[in-house]
C-alpha positions as a Markdown table, in Angstrom:
| # | Residue | x | y | z |
|---|---|---|---|---|
| 1 | Met | -139.4 | 55.7 | -223.4 |
| 2 | Thr | -138.3 | 57.4 | -227.0 |
| 3 | Val | -139.5 | 56.7 | -230.0 |
| 4 | Gln | -136.2 | 55.5 | -230.9 |
| 5 | Asp | -136.5 | 53.1 | -228.3 |
| 6 | Ile | -139.5 | 51.7 | -230.1 |
| 7 | Leu | -137.8 | 51.7 | -233.5 |
| 8 | Asp | -134.7 | 49.9 | -231.9 |
| 9 | Glu | -137.4 | 47.3 | -230.9 |
| 10 | His | -139.2 | 46.5 | -234.0 |
| 11 | Thr | -135.8 | 46.8 | -236.2 |
| 12 | Gly | -134.2 | 44.0 | -234.0 |
| 13 | Glu | -136.8 | 41.5 | -234.9 |
| 14 | Ala | -135.3 | 38.5 | -236.7 |
| 15 | Asn | -137.5 | 39.0 | -239.7 |
| 16 | Tyr | -137.3 | 42.6 | -240.3 |
| 17 | Ile | -136.0 | 43.5 | -243.4 |
| 18 | Val | -133.0 | 45.9 | -243.3 |
| 19 | Asn | -133.5 | 49.7 | -244.2 |
| 20 | Ser | -137.2 | 49.6 | -244.5 |
| 21 | Met | -138.5 | 51.6 | -241.3 |
| 22 | Ile | -139.8 | 55.0 | -243.0 |
| 23 | Val | -141.7 | 57.7 | -241.2 |
| 24 | Lys | -145.3 | 57.3 | -243.0 |
| 25 | Ser | -146.7 | 60.6 | -241.0 |
| 26 | Phe | -145.9 | 62.6 | -238.1 |
| 27 | Asp | -147.6 | 65.5 | -236.0 |
| 28 | Asp | -147.0 | 67.1 | -232.9 |
| 29 | Asn | -149.4 | 64.4 | -230.9 |
| 30 | Gly | -147.4 | 61.2 | -232.6 |
| 31 | Cys | -146.3 | 59.6 | -235.7 |
| 32 | Thr | -146.6 | 56.4 | -237.8 |
| 33 | Phe | -144.0 | 54.1 | -239.2 |
| 34 | Lys | -144.3 | 51.4 | -241.7 |
| 35 | Tyr | -142.0 | 48.4 | -242.7 |
| 36 | Leu | -141.1 | 45.2 | -244.1 |
| 37 | Cys | -140.8 | 41.9 | -242.5 |
| 38 | Gln | -139.8 | 38.6 | -244.5 |
| 39 | Asn | -142.5 | 36.1 | -244.4 |
| 40 | Ser | -141.4 | 32.7 | -242.2 |
| 41 | Gly | -140.8 | 30.7 | -245.5 |
| 42 | Gly | -138.6 | 33.2 | -246.9 |
| 43 | Ala | -140.5 | 34.1 | -249.8 |
| 44 | Gly | -142.0 | 37.7 | -250.3 |
| 45 | Ala | -142.5 | 40.0 | -247.6 |
| 46 | Phe | -145.6 | 41.9 | -245.6 |
| 47 | Arg | -145.9 | 45.1 | -244.4 |
| 48 | Arg | -146.3 | 46.6 | -240.6 |
| 49 | Glu | -147.3 | 49.7 | -239.4 |
| 50 | Ile | -147.0 | 51.3 | -235.9 |
| 51 | Phe | -148.5 | 54.2 | -234.2 |
| 52 | Ile | -146.5 | 55.9 | -231.5 |
| 53 | Ala | -148.4 | 58.6 | -229.6 |
| 54 | Thr | -145.7 | 61.1 | -228.1 |
| 55 | Ser | -145.9 | 63.8 | -225.2 |
| 56 | Thr | -143.5 | 66.1 | -226.6 |
| 57 | Ser | -143.2 | 68.1 | -229.6 |
| 58 | Gly | -140.6 | 70.6 | -231.2 |
| 59 | Ile | -137.9 | 68.1 | -231.0 |
| 60 | Pro | -136.8 | 65.5 | -233.6 |
| 61 | Ile | -139.2 | 62.8 | -233.7 |
| 62 | Glu | -136.8 | 60.1 | -232.9 |
| 63 | Glu | -136.2 | 62.0 | -229.4 |
| 64 | Arg | -139.8 | 62.4 | -228.5 |
| 65 | Thr | -141.3 | 60.9 | -225.4 |
| 66 | Val | -143.5 | 58.3 | -225.8 |
| 67 | Ile | -147.2 | 57.8 | -224.3 |
| 68 | Thr | -148.3 | 54.7 | -226.2 |
| 69 | His | -147.9 | 52.6 | -229.2 |
| 70 | Val | -150.0 | 50.3 | -230.9 |
| 71 | Glu | -149.3 | 48.1 | -234.1 |
| 72 | Ile | -151.7 | 49.2 | -236.9 |
| 73 | Ser | -151.5 | 46.3 | -239.1 |
| 74 | Glu | -151.3 | 42.8 | -237.7 |
| 75 | Pro | -148.4 | 40.5 | -238.7 |
| 76 | Gln | -149.3 | 38.0 | -241.6 |
């Protein structure tokens, strides 16, 4: 599984706000992304963050192999 596979899972969610996925930080050990989701009532949005630990470095972030991933902020 690659980082792009994880990003595709999250951007495919029904309440994901298009084009809101951005890299917050990264290094050789992993990366953190943040993005927005629409509230279920349709008014407003909330931010979510995911950390993705990777086992490869020296290649583009999206192509790195994933060890594990976890959501940092809980959905509201």
